[in-house]
C-alpha positions as CSV (number, residue, x, y, z in Angstrom):
1,M,0.0,0.0,0.0
2,I,1.4,3.3,-1.0
3,K,1.4,5.8,1.9
4,A,3.8,8.5,0.6
5,V,5.1,10.1,-2.6
6,F,8.6,11.3,-2.8
7,F,9.2,14.1,-5.4
8,D,12.3,15.5,-7.0
9,L,12.4,19.3,-7.3
10,D,14.1,20.6,-10.4
11,D,12.3,19.9,-13.7
12,T,9.8,17.8,-11.8
13,L,7.9,20.4,-9.8
14,L,9.9,23.5,-10.6
15,W,10.7,24.2,-14.3
16,D,14.3,25.0,-13.7
17,Q,15.4,24.6,-17.3
18,K,13.0,27.3,-18.3
19,S,14.2,29.6,-15.5
20,V,17.8,29.2,-16.6
21,K,16.9,29.7,-20.3
22,E,15.0,32.9,-19.6
23,A,17.8,34.2,-17.3
24,F,20.3,33.6,-20.1
25,V,18.0,35.4,-22.6
26,A,17.5,38.4,-20.4
27,T,21.2,38.7,-19.6
28,C,22.3,38.1,-23.2
29,K,19.9,40.9,-24.4
30,I,22.0,43.3,-22.4
31,A,25.0,42.2,-24.5
32,K,23.1,42.6,-27.7
33,V,22.3,46.2,-26.8
34,K,25.9,47.1,-26.1
35,H,27.7,45.0,-28.8
36,D,24.9,44.0,-31.2
37,I,25.7,40.3,-30.9
38,D,23.4,37.3,-31.4
39,V,21.6,36.4,-28.2
40,D,21.4,32.7,-28.9
41,K,25.0,32.5,-30.0
42,L,26.2,34.2,-26.8
43,E,24.1,31.9,-24.7
44,E,25.5,28.8,-26.4
45,A,29.1,30.2,-26.0
46,V,28.7,30.9,-22.3
47,R,27.1,27.5,-21.7
48,E,30.0,25.8,-23.4
49,A,32.6,27.9,-21.5
50,A,30.8,27.3,-18.2
51,S,30.6,23.6,-18.7
52,H,34.3,23.3,-19.5
53,L,35.5,25.6,-16.7
54,Y,33.3,23.8,-14.2
55,S,34.9,20.5,-14.9
56,T,38.4,21.9,-14.2
57,Y,37.9,22.9,-10.6
58,E,38.9,20.6,-7.7
59,T,35.3,20.7,-6.5
60,Y,34.0,19.0,-9.6
61,P,33.9,15.4,-8.2
62,F,32.0,16.7,-5.2
63,T,29.5,18.6,-7.4
64,Q,29.0,15.5,-9.4
65,M,28.3,13.4,-6.3
66,I,26.0,16.0,-4.8
67,G,24.3,16.8,-8.1
68,I,25.1,20.5,-8.8
69,N,25.3,21.5,-12.5
70,P,27.4,24.2,-14.1
71,F,24.5,26.6,-14.6
72,E,23.7,26.4,-10.9
73,G,27.3,27.5,-10.3
74,L,26.5,30.6,-12.4
75,W,24.0,31.9,-9.8
76,G,24.4,30.0,-6.5
77,N,26.3,31.4,-3.6
78,F,27.0,28.1,-1.7
79,L,26.9,29.6,1.8
80,D,26.7,26.1,3.3
81,D,28.9,25.3,6.3
82,E,30.8,22.5,4.7
83,P,34.4,22.4,3.4
84,N,33.6,21.7,-0.3
85,F,30.9,24.3,-0.3
86,N,33.3,26.8,1.2
87,K,35.7,26.1,-1.6
88,M,32.9,26.6,-4.1
89,K,31.9,29.9,-2.5
90,G,35.5,31.1,-3.2
91,I,35.6,29.7,-6.7
92,V,32.2,30.8,-8.2
93,P,32.8,34.6,-8.5
94,T,35.9,34.0,-10.7
95,Y,34.1,31.1,-12.5
96,R,31.1,33.3,-13.4
97,K,33.3,36.1,-14.7
98,E,35.5,33.8,-16.7
99,A,32.5,31.9,-18.2
100,W,30.8,35.1,-19.5
101,T,34.1,36.7,-20.5
102,E,35.1,33.6,-22.5
103,G,31.7,33.5,-24.1
104,L,32.1,37.0,-25.3
105,K,35.5,36.3,-26.6
106,K,34.2,33.4,-28.7
107,L,32.0,36.0,-30.5
108,G,34.9,38.4,-30.9
109,I,34.3,40.7,-27.9
110,D,37.3,41.0,-25.5
111,D,35.8,42.9,-22.6
112,P,36.4,41.4,-19.1
113,E,34.7,44.3,-17.4
114,F,31.5,43.7,-19.3
115,G,31.9,39.9,-18.7
116,F,31.9,40.7,-15.0
117,E,28.8,42.9,-15.4
118,L,26.9,40.1,-17.2
119,A,28.2,37.5,-14.6
120,E,26.7,39.6,-11.8
121,R,23.4,40.2,-13.8
122,F,22.7,36.5,-14.5
123,P,22.0,35.6,-10.8
124,V,19.6,38.5,-10.4
125,E,17.7,37.5,-13.5
126,R,17.6,33.8,-12.4
127,R,16.2,34.8,-9.0
128,N,13.6,37.0,-10.7
129,L,12.4,34.2,-13.0
130,P,11.1,31.2,-11.0
131,F,8.7,28.9,-13.0
132,V,6.5,26.2,-11.6
133,Y,4.8,23.7,-13.9
134,E,1.1,24.5,-14.4
135,E,-0.1,21.3,-12.9
136,T,2.2,21.2,-9.9
137,F,0.0,22.8,-7.3
138,D,-3.2,21.1,-8.4
139,V,-1.5,17.7,-8.2
140,L,0.0,18.4,-4.8
141,N,-3.3,19.6,-3.5
142,K,-5.0,16.4,-4.5
143,L,-2.2,14.2,-3.2
144,K,-1.9,15.8,0.2
145,E,-5.4,14.7,1.1
146,H,-4.4,11.0,0.9
147,Y,-0.6,10.7,1.0
148,R,2.3,12.0,2.9
149,L,4.8,14.0,0.8
150,L,8.5,14.3,0.9
151,L,10.9,16.4,-1.3
152,L,14.1,14.7,-2.2
153,T,16.5,17.0,-4.2
154,N,20.1,17.0,-5.2
155,G,22.1,20.2,-4.7
156,S,23.4,22.8,-2.3
157,P,21.1,23.4,0.7
158,D,21.7,27.2,0.3
159,L,20.8,27.1,-3.4
160,Q,17.9,24.7,-3.2
161,N,16.4,26.6,-0.3
162,T,16.8,29.8,-2.3
163,K,14.7,28.1,-5.1
164,L,12.1,27.3,-2.4
165,T,12.2,30.8,-1.0
166,I,11.3,32.4,-4.3
167,T,8.5,29.9,-4.7
168,P,7.2,30.0,-1.1
169,E,3.9,28.1,-1.8
170,L,5.8,24.9,-2.4
171,S,7.5,24.0,0.9
172,P,4.4,23.6,3.1
173,Y,3.2,20.6,1.1
174,F,6.2,18.5,2.3
175,E,6.6,16.7,5.6
176,H,10.4,16.6,5.1
177,I,12.7,18.3,2.6
178,V,15.9,16.2,2.0
179,I,18.7,18.0,0.2
180,S,21.8,16.0,-0.9
181,G,24.3,18.6,0.1
182,G,23.0,18.5,3.6
183,F,22.9,14.7,3.8
184,G,26.4,14.2,2.3
185,K,25.5,12.1,-0.7
186,G,23.2,12.6,-3.7
187,K,20.8,10.6,-5.8
188,P,21.3,7.9,-7.1
189,D,23.1,6.7,-4.0
190,P,20.7,4.4,-2.1
191,S,21.7,5.9,1.3
192,I,19.8,9.2,0.7
193,F,16.7,7.3,-0.3
194,E,17.0,5.1,2.8
195,H,17.5,8.2,4.9
196,A,14.2,9.6,3.4
197,L,12.4,6.4,4.3
198,S,13.7,6.5,7.8
199,L,12.5,10.1,8.3
200,M,9.0,9.0,7.3
201,G,9.1,5.7,9.2
202,L,8.1,3.9,6.0
203,D,9.1,0.8,4.2
204,K,10.3,0.9,0.5
205,D,7.1,-0.8,-0.6
206,E,5.0,2.1,0.8
207,V,6.6,4.8,-1.3
208,L,6.5,6.1,-4.9
209,M,9.4,8.2,-6.2
210,V,8.7,10.8,-8.9
211,G,11.4,12.5,-10.9
212,D,12.6,13.6,-14.3
213,N,16.1,12.2,-14.3
214,L,16.7,8.6,-15.1
215,N,20.3,8.5,-13.8
216,T,19.5,10.1,-10.4
217,D,15.8,9.9,-9.4
218,I,14.9,6.6,-11.1
219,L,18.2,4.7,-10.8
220,G,18.4,5.6,-7.1
221,A,14.8,4.5,-6.4
222,N,15.4,1.3,-8.4
223,R,18.6,0.5,-6.4
224,T,16.6,1.1,-3.2
225,G,13.6,-1.1,-4.2
226,I,11.2,1.9,-4.4
227,K,8.7,2.0,-7.2
228,S,9.7,4.8,-9.6
229,V,7.8,7.2,-11.9
230,W,9.8,8.9,-14.6
231,I,8.2,12.1,-15.7
232,N,9.3,12.4,-19.3
233,R,7.8,15.7,-20.5
234,H,10.0,16.1,-23.5
235,D,10.0,12.6,-25.1
236,K,13.6,11.8,-24.1
237,E,14.9,8.4,-25.0
238,R,15.3,5.9,-22.3
239,T,18.8,4.7,-21.2
240,D,19.3,1.3,-19.7
241,V,17.6,2.6,-16.6
242,V,14.1,1.4,-16.6
243,P,11.4,3.1,-14.4
244,T,8.5,1.3,-13.0
245,Y,6.2,3.8,-14.7
246,E,6.6,6.5,-17.3
247,I,4.4,9.6,-17.6
248,Q,4.4,12.9,-19.5
249,H,2.2,14.9,-17.1
250,L,2.0,14.9,-13.3
251,E,-1.8,14.3,-13.5
252,E,-1.0,10.8,-14.8
253,L,0.1,9.9,-11.3
254,F,-3.5,9.4,-10.2
255,P,-4.3,6.4,-12.6
256,I,-1.0,4.8,-11.4
257,L,-2.1,5.1,-7.8
258,E,-5.5,3.8,-8.6
259,N,-4.0,0.8,-10.3
260,L,-2.0,0.2,-7.2
261,A,-5.4,-0.3,-5.5
262,I,-5.4,3.0,-3.7
263,N,-8.5,5.1,-3.5
264,V,-7.3,8.7,-4.1
265,G,-10.8,10.1,-3.7
266,I,-10.9,12.0,-7.0
């Protein structure tokens, strides 16, 4: 009998990819005004530069384990009280400036001061542009009447809590919020799923895990013996990781729960 639903945060409930995209567009438009350069080409150049730079830092293995991507590094402050996050806090100001400066250089603009200006602007735009999927709150409202809810997210506690702060309606739905950077290991490590189960006092057979990432949310649930629901909104191809269920819209959770012989009362 399913008693609880565990949710991933980014690109499951929050539309993080859209927030990042719109922040890039808003920031790159400033560069277009000053230098008349193509917005899309600058975004692509900065993304490439950021991804490369990110992989060169000593903190990279840690960010991979905890689940922090290069674009979160472009706006997160990492004010967490932990040695690796302290290192990241020291690295990211230079990282941001270099990513934007290098992106400009790829388009023929050698202007480090302007690179710094754009690097400082991007975090402001990202914080101003939170997006939540249109069905998120309807689904959570229906679920909370019948199930206990837990949020299980990879990332820095400081950054993930910032995302929740700028979408304040979300946190109250969840009995517990588990963030990998606070726990010490990220999805797909089974230990963080087992930790979430222990917080709820539930067995693996009493939980459904919902997430968008096959290699973290679904693989971790599978390794822990938890039934998994892959939300695949963009028709991504499956890897060798096989979810228990696959959906394209969060509303499709309800037929799954019904098929598991649960009366969800809707």
